[in-house]
N, C-alpha and C positions, 0 to 999 in steps of 0.2 A: 744350027741346034740339032738337026737329025744326026749329024756327024758326032756332035758332043755326046749325044745320049745313045749311041750305037751299042749294040749288044757287046758285053764285055767292059763297059765303061766302070771304072772304079768309083761308084757312086759314094761309097763310105769315105774313101780318101778325099774325093773332091768336096764333099760336104764338110769334112773336118777342115780342109784348107780355106773354104769360103766362110766358115763360122769364124775363123781367127781373122780373116781379112776384112770381114764386114762388121766385126764386133757384134756377132749375132747370137741369139739365144734361141734354141729349139725347144718349144714347149709341145709336149704330146699328151694327148688324152689316153687313159687306160684302153680305150676301145681300138686304138690304131693297131696296124699290123705289127708283129713283134720286131721286124727289122727296123721299123721306124722308132719304136720304143727304145731300141738298143743304142740308137745314135742321138737321142734326145738328152738335153741338159737337165730337163725336168719332166717327170711323168706324174700325172695326178688326175683327180676328178675335177668337176667344173669349179668348186670352191678353191681347191688347191692351186688350180691354174690361174684363176682370177688373182689370187694373192701373189702368185709369182709374177704375174704380168704387172701388178701394181708396183713391185718392188724392184724389178729388173733395172740394171744400169746399161743394158745392151742398147745399141743404136738401132738394131734390127730384131724384130720379133717374128720368128718363123713359127706359124701355129699349125701344128699337125692335129687337126680335129675337124670340126664342121664350122660352117660360116658364122653362126651366132657367137661361137667361142672367140674367133678372131676378131669379130666386131667388138665384143666386150673388151678385148685387149686394146683395141684402137680407141675405144671410149675412154679407157684409163690412161693412154699414152698417146695424146694427139700429136705431139712432136716426133714420135718414132715412126719408122717404116714398119708396117705390119703386113706380112704376106701369108698366103694360104696356098698350099700346093695345088689344090683343085677348087676353083671358084664355085663349082657346081656341088660341092659337098655340103648339102643342106641338112635339114632336120625335119622329119615328118611331124614332130610334135610342134615346132615353131610354125610350120606351114598350117597346122590345124587352127591356128589363132590369127587370122587376118587382122591387121591394125584397125581397119575402119569398123569391122564388125566388133572388135573388142572395145573400141571407143564408144559405140552405141550401148553395148552391154554395160559399161561403167556408168555412162551418163543416165541410164534408166534406173540406176541405183545410187542416188546421191547419199552422201554421208558415210559411204563405206570406205574402209582402208583397202587399198588395192595391193595385194601380194602376188608378184608374178615370179614364176619359176625362171630360172636363168635361160632356159631353153626356149627363148623368144627373140624376136627381132628388136632392134634398136627402137623402132617406133612403138612396139608394146611396152618396152621398158620405160620409155618416156612417159607413158600413161600410167605409170605405177607409182606407188608411194615407196615401196621397198621390194627388192629382189631377194630371192633365196635359192639355195641349191638343196639337194636331198640331204646333204651333210648337216646343214644348219636350219632347215625349215622349221622345226619345232621351236628352236630359239628365236627365229623371227616372228613366228605367231605369237609366242609368249610375250614379245616386247610391245604388242599392241594392246592398248587398254581394253579390258574385258567388256566394257559397255560400247565399244566401237564394232560395228558389224564388218565382216571381212568378205571381200571378193577374192578368190584363189584361182589362178589359171597358169598355164592351160591344161596341165595333166589332171584329169578327173580321178585317176586311180591314186596318185599321190595325194591329191586333195582329200579323198575319202579316207585314206590311211591317216592323214593328219587330223581330220575330224575325230577319228577314233583315238588317236594318241593324246591329243591335246584336250578333248572335250569341248572344243569351240565349233559352233555351227558356222558354216561358211557357204557362200553361194559359189558353186564350182562352174568353171568354164568346161564344156565337154570335149576336151582334147585328149589324144592318146599318143603314145609312142608305137610306131609300127613293129618294133622289135619286141617290146616287152609284153604286148598283148597277144604274142604268137606262142607263148608257152602253154603246154597242155597239162592241166592239173591231172587228168586221168593217166597220162604217160608217166608223169612224175611219180604218182602213187605206184604205178606198176614197177618203176625203177626201184622205188624204195622196198618193194616186196623182194626184188632180187638181191638188193644190197641194203639190208635193215641197219647196218651200222653206218651207212651214209648220212650225212648231215646236209639238209637243204638250205642253201644260201639264196635269198631272193631280194631283188631290188623293189622299192616301194612303187615303182611305175607298173609293176606287174598287176594283173587283175586280182580281185579280192580272193577268189577261190584258189589261186596259186599261192597267195600269201598265207592262206590258211593251212597249207601243208608245209610251210617253211618252218625250219627250225631257228633261223635267224634272218631278220629283215633289216636292211640298212643301205646306206649309200654305197657306191662302189669302193671307196676307201675303207668304209666300215666292213664291208665284206671281205676285203683283203685282210684287214686286221684280224677279223674273225678266223679266217682260214689258218692264220699263223697261230693264234692263241688257243683255239679249240683243241681238245684232246682227241677229237675225231681224226681219223686217218684217211677218210674218203668223203668226197663232197659232190653234191649235184648243184651246179651253179646256174641260177636263173637270172642271168643278165647277159649283155653282150659278151661273147667269149674272148674278146681281147684281153680281159683282165686276167684270164687264166695263165697268160705268160708270166705275169708278175707273181701270181700265186704259186706257180711251180718254182720260180726263182726264190721266192721267200720261204717256202716249205717244200723242198725238193724230196722229201721222203713220203709225202702225201699224194694221193690220187684225186684228180679233178675231172669230173665229167660234165658235158654240157647238158643242161635241162633239155629234154625233148620238146620239140615244137608240135603244133596242131596239124602240120602237113602230113602227106602220106609217108609211110615207112620208106626209109631210105632217102628221103628228101629233107629230113629234118635237121641235118647238119648246118644247112645254110638259113634255117628259119631264124636263127637268133643272130645272124651277122647283120650289122647295120650297113646297108649298100652305100650310104653316104659316107660313113667313116672310112669304108674300104675304097673309096674313090682315091684317096691319097696313097701314093706309092713311093718308094725310094727314089725312082727316077724322076717323078714329079717334084719331090722334095729338092733334089739336086737342081732341076731346072728352074724352080721358082727362086732358088738362092742365086743362081747364076744370073737370072734376069731381073731380080727383085719384083717379080710379077707372078701371078695376080696380087695386086696390092689392094688393101682394104682401105677405102676412103669413106668419110661421113660428112654431111652437112654439119657446120659447126653448131648451129642452133639445136639440131637434133642431138648431137653428141652431149651438149651441155645439160639438156633435159633428161637424157637417159643416164648421165653420170650420177646425179644426185641419189636416186634409189639404189644404184650399185654401191655407192659410198656408205649409205646407210647400212646396207648389208655387211660391208667389210668392217664397219665400226664395231659390230657385234662380235665379241669374243667369247 
């Protein structure tokens, strides 16, 4: 394998060959490195990727994202082989919600509908009534009868944003995303002074004070769509900067700047990069297709329990 992946290996050519040989589909999140996005069959946010995983006729799903995303693909496709380039590509938000702690949290609040963000483990999904993504969270909340109290987890910032948008009071699990809490409202305001024509695009996992300075708040896909549709020519992007690759491709005449982080000057470029997403590389993608490993496997009982709330989400159009 060392010989196979030596410097100079034509990873792109080999990935293309293996894709045909294995009848494989490569799914990549917007937060992946540009070279991975460029070899993917489908690029999207969590909702788009879940729908694509649900509908693919590939025998092998190669998921370029983080562990919970590949796990969701396996939940939806028990008979398919699902591989992830780096098994250690986790998620700080999913990690902030340990299943046993969440179970106790839910049991202490009987009668509540449990809405869990897709950024969770299969065990947490199995404890939930319905899953949501940032793209469809408002629709999911609206589908629950008004008289039914709601538990929402694990992202407290997305939860607070949804309370404001929907008017529904919810009990929020206190989780956060390590990337989206790193943006500096003060530095974004300073950047806006330098570039008053720039439009601030922010993901709802950001802190409330960052959302207050945003011109547009939305899911990763919604931010991409806004970048294309907006008359603005310059944007400050407050989410993982992998999406900027697609923004530049979709709107090549516009300028996109990373929102600055809270770290010291000169160190902020890396503040907004998800270290888990960036564990996947083109070489690891090639290797996992060559070996069909690391493979995602799940206990069947757990898979079935986690499937129902995901299907409830996907049924909402």
